[in-house]
Structures are given as C-alpha cells and as structure tokens.
C-alpha positions in Angstrom: 24.2 51.2 -69.9 25.4 54.0 -67.6 29.0 53.2 -68.5 28.1 53.6 -72.2 26.5 56.9 -71.3 29.6 58.1 -69.5 31.9 57.2 -72.4 29.5 58.7 -75.0 29.4 62.0 -73.0 33.2 62.1 -72.9 33.5 61.5 -76.6 30.9 64.3 -77.3 33.2 66.7 -75.5 35.8 66.0 -78.2 33.8 66.8 -81.4 34.1 64.0 -83.9 36.0 61.6 -81.6 35.2 58.0 -81.2 35.9 55.7 -78.3 38.4 52.9 -79.1 38.5 51.3 -75.6 36.6 51.5 -72.3 38.6 50.3 -69.3 36.7 49.0 -66.2 37.4 47.7 -62.8 35.0 44.9 -62.0 34.9 43.5 -58.5 34.1 39.9 -57.8 31.4 41.1 -55.3 29.8 43.7 -57.7 27.0 41.4 -58.7 28.0 41.7 -62.4 29.1 38.6 -64.3 32.1 39.4 -66.5 31.0 37.0 -69.3 27.5 38.6 -69.4 29.1 42.1 -69.5 31.4 41.1 -72.4 28.5 39.5 -74.2 26.2 42.5 -74.0 28.8 45.2 -74.5 28.9 45.0 -78.3 25.1 45.1 -78.6 24.8 48.0 -76.1 27.4 50.0 -78.1 25.6 49.8 -81.5 24.7 53.2 -82.8 26.9 55.1 -80.2 30.3 56.6 -80.2 31.5 53.3 -78.7 30.5 51.1 -81.6 33.5 48.9 -82.5 35.4 49.7 -79.3 37.1 47.3 -77.0 36.0 46.5 -73.4 39.0 46.1 -71.1 38.2 44.6 -67.7 40.5 44.5 -64.7 39.1 42.1 -62.2 39.4 42.9 -58.5 38.2 41.4 -55.3 36.0 44.2 -54.2 32.5 45.5 -55.0 33.4 48.1 -57.6 32.1 48.4 -61.1 34.0 51.5 -62.2 35.0 53.2 -65.4 38.7 53.9 -65.0 39.7 55.1 -68.5 38.3 55.9 -71.8 40.5 55.8 -74.9 39.5 58.2 -77.6 40.5 58.5 -81.2 40.3 62.0 -82.5 38.7 62.6 -85.9 41.0 63.6 -88.6 40.3 67.1 -90.1 39.4 67.0 -93.8 41.0 69.8 -95.8 39.4 70.7 -99.1 
C-alpha cells in the first residue's frame, strides 16, 4: 500500500493527472512474491489515481522493493 500512497501523492502534485504506470524494482530476497503483488495491485488501486494503471516490475537479485518511476498522464484542459 505504501507504493500506492507514493504514486498517489506524486499524481496529486500534478493537479488532474493520473498514473498510467508504476515501475518497481523487486529483489528476490525482498520477501515479496511477484505473483501476489501483481494479483493485489489492481484491487489496491481501485478508487485511487492509479486505477487502471500498469505495474511494471524489474526483478533483481537483492532485497529491494523500490519505486523507480511513476508515469503520469496530464489531464487535458477543457476550454468552454
């Protein structure tokens, strides 16, 4: 959930933006199972700025579980 919070806070800094992808480094020794993370990601994103976004995981050999990039899509301005 903290990675969802990090990305949501970044999206909030860009008024009206939504997150299209969250990029992570996931270490084999992190204690997090990639399949479980993928499975729960969509559910955890519901109702947040990440809803509908893609989770991109780079697997490493270390212990890290780190957000490395957040892709944002800026909201289009409506002119009336």
